[in-house]
C-alpha distance (Angstrom), angle and dihedral (degrees) to the residues before:
residue distance angle dihedral
Q1 . . .
V2 3.81 . .
Q3 3.71 108.7 .
L4 3.84 139.5 168.2
V5 3.72 119.0 -164.9
E6 3.81 124.2 -166.8
S7 3.75 125.4 -154.0
G8 3.70 142.9 159.1
G9 3.84 102.4 70.0
G10 3.75 124.6 132.7
L11 3.72 147.0 123.2
V12 3.82 117.6 -48.6
Q13 3.80 136.4 164.7
P14 3.71 122.2 -115.1
G15 3.74 112.6 -78.6
G16 3.85 91.0 28.5
S17 3.80 129.9 119.6
L18 3.73 138.2 -125.3
R19 3.73 134.5 179.5
L20 3.79 119.0 -145.8
S21 3.77 123.2 -158.0
C22 3.80 129.8 -153.5
A23 3.77 109.6 -165.2
A24 3.80 117.4 -168.0
S25 3.84 131.6 -153.7
G26 3.71 132.1 179.5
F27 3.81 94.8 32.7
T28 3.79 139.6 42.5
L29 3.74 107.0 -96.4
D30 3.79 98.9 -152.7
A31 3.82 90.0 65.7
Y32 3.78 91.4 65.1
R33 3.75 138.7 63.5
I34 3.75 110.0 -112.5
G35 3.82 126.9 -152.4
W36 3.82 135.2 -169.6
F37 3.68 117.2 -147.7
R38 3.91 133.5 174.8
Q39 3.75 134.8 -159.0
A40 3.83 124.5 -164.7
P41 3.80 121.8 -162.7
G42 3.76 111.8 -77.2
K43 3.76 93.3 9.3
E44 3.77 136.3 98.7
R45 3.73 123.8 -104.6
E46 3.84 111.4 -79.9
W47 3.77 127.7 -152.1
V48 3.83 112.3 -126.0
S49 3.73 109.6 171.0
C50 3.83 143.2 -27.3
I51 3.85 138.2 -163.6
A52 3.77 127.1 -149.0
R53 3.83 125.8 -136.7
S54 3.75 120.6 -70.5
I55 3.81 101.0 -56.1
G56 3.77 96.2 25.6
G57 3.76 129.7 104.8
T58 3.66 139.3 -110.7
L59 3.87 132.5 -111.7
Y60 3.91 130.7 -160.5
A61 3.71 134.1 -166.8
D62 3.82 111.9 -112.4
S63 3.83 89.0 -115.3
V64 3.76 92.3 64.0
K65 3.75 104.7 27.2
G66 3.83 112.6 127.8
R67 3.86 91.6 17.5
F68 3.88 103.4 59.3
T69 3.83 127.7 54.2
I70 3.86 125.5 -168.9
S71 3.79 118.8 -156.1
R72 3.82 142.7 162.3
D73 3.78 132.2 -127.5
N74 3.86 101.6 -167.2
A75 3.76 92.3 -176.1
R76 3.84 91.1 59.4
N77 3.87 92.3 35.9
T78 3.77 86.6 -127.1
V79 3.77 138.8 132.6
Y80 3.83 118.7 -154.7
L81 3.71 133.5 -157.6
Q82 3.80 111.2 -157.4
M83 3.86 109.1 -160.5
N84 3.78 119.7 -166.5
N85 3.76 133.7 175.8
L86 3.76 89.7 20.9
K87 3.81 118.1 -157.5
P88 3.90 130.5 -157.9
E89 3.75 88.7 -109.4
D90 3.83 89.0 63.5
T91 3.80 88.9 69.2
A92 3.82 108.6 121.1
V93 3.77 144.3 103.4
Y94 3.79 107.9 -79.7
Y95 3.73 124.0 -144.2
C96 3.82 133.8 -174.4
A97 3.68 122.4 -151.0
A98 3.86 139.2 -171.6
Q99 3.74 128.5 -139.8
E100 3.74 113.6 -154.4
T101 3.82 95.8 -171.3
G102 3.74 128.1 50.3
G103 3.78 139.2 88.2
Y104 3.79 132.2 -67.4
Y105 3.79 93.7 -100.6
G106 3.82 132.1 52.3
C107 3.84 129.0 10.1
A108 3.74 136.7 -121.5
E109 3.87 129.0 -95.8
D110 3.78 91.7 -171.2
H111 3.87 113.7 94.2
R112 3.75 88.9 -153.9
K113 3.82 88.8 70.0
Y114 3.80 94.9 63.1
D115 3.76 124.1 95.1
Y116 3.84 105.1 -170.7
W117 3.71 129.1 40.3
G118 3.84 137.3 -173.0
Q119 3.79 125.0 -134.7
G120 3.75 94.6 -108.3
T121 3.81 137.6 -118.4
Q122 3.75 126.5 -122.1
V123 3.73 121.1 -117.5
T124 3.80 117.4 -169.8
V125 3.82 121.9 -177.3
S126 3.69 111.8 -171.6
S127 3.85 141.4 138.5
């Protein structure tokens, strides 16, 4: 009954923007650390960003820092990834994940730490 569902992907030109959503059911999302990952064809899964529990902070991979923003909407039980100034190298399937364990501060960059995963949403950045 625990589910994460991503949405918001699509085709966008370089320099454009998308907002990805990660909607949770079966649990209260703000009690979990949430991560965003991506995987391009032929490449390993790459950590993008994560957000700690309610008063914790956020972290970003160097490749997206200053362009992407992760946030929570507790009323909607949803986490978002706002992606601005998209580049062709951002093309990938994007996944959200929830970590049930972990402390109150910080969040995990290691995909092995996460307990629940969504199905992914495709983001393609191309002229």
